GUMITOR-707456 format. One line per 10 residues: for each residue x, y, z of C-alpha. Coordinates in steps of 0.05 Angstrom, whole numbers. Layout:
X,Y,Z; ...
! end
This chain:
-261,101,177; -220,59,166; -199,5,123; -191,-75,137; -141,-117,82; -156,-187,86; -113,-240,66; -140,-283,19; -109,-352,64; -158,-314,130
-101,-322,167; -78,-241,158; -105,-182,171; -78,-107,171; -114,-56,191; -108,32,180; -149,86,191; -169,132,125; -101,180,153; -52,122,151
-88,73,91; -83,131,36; -16,147,38; -4,80,42; -43,66,-19; -12,119,-55; 72,91,-45; 38,26,-72; 7,60,-129; 83,110,-142
119,47,-138; 89,-6,-179; 62,48,-230; 123,33,-281; 123,-42,-259; 89,-112,-289; 51,-106,-222; -1,-62,-264; -9,-128,-313; -80,-164,-300
-105,-113,-241; -135,-44,-249; -84,-14,-208; -87,59,-236; -163,54,-211; -142,94,-158; -202,92,-127; -193,11,-120; -153,18,-63; -186,67,-26
-246,51,-28; -279,-6,28; -312,-46,-34; -274,-107,-35; -230,-89,-85; -181,-155,-90; -99,-166,-105; -79,-234,-115; -31,-275,-80; 24,-269,-147
8,-200,-153; 8,-192,-65; 82,-222,-68; 101,-173,-120; 83,-109,-81; 115,-141,-30; 183,-136,-67; 168,-66,-100; 153,-35,-27; 211,-61,5
254,-37,-59; 228,31,-39; 238,30,37; 307,19,15; 315,76,-33; 329,136,24; 328,190,-26; 259,165,-49; 231,156,22; 257,230,44
220,273,-10; 160,231,2; 170,242,72; 177,320,65; 126,336,5; 72,286,18; 41,317,80; 47,385,44; 30,373,-7; -39,350,17
-48,395,81; -45,344,129; 0,333,181; 72,320,181; 70,256,226; 24,226,170; 73,169,152; 104,121,194; 165,81,161; 137,23,202
76,27,165; 100,-1,97; 142,-51,132; 86,-86,165; 42,-81,101; 95,-111,58; 115,-157,102; 33,-179,108; 39,-168,36; 79,-230,29
45,-277,77; -32,-253,64; -43,-302,-8; -70,-240,-35; -117,-201,3; -180,-160,-11; -183,-81,20; -259,-72,60
! end
């Protein structure tokens, strides 16, 4: 199963397999849980981002998510901790995480005009 992330401006598209999307969505959840990002959306509904049901993030929230992800990427300690602990926590292969994937998604968020998760 994969995830198709469709930009609301219809010009942008992002795709991940489940094995790559779920860790990425976990990062999105983690970086945003203590921010204003959660106001007006239900990111705390973890399943919203892990289902293929058209869960929607507005353009404003997508831009904010871009900023939060870029801030997270700059924190080498948090990134190193995630890379070390995440696969073990869920019994996954160590190569399940790729920082380029996070950077690509952050870029997508900025250009997407908002997005839907399918």
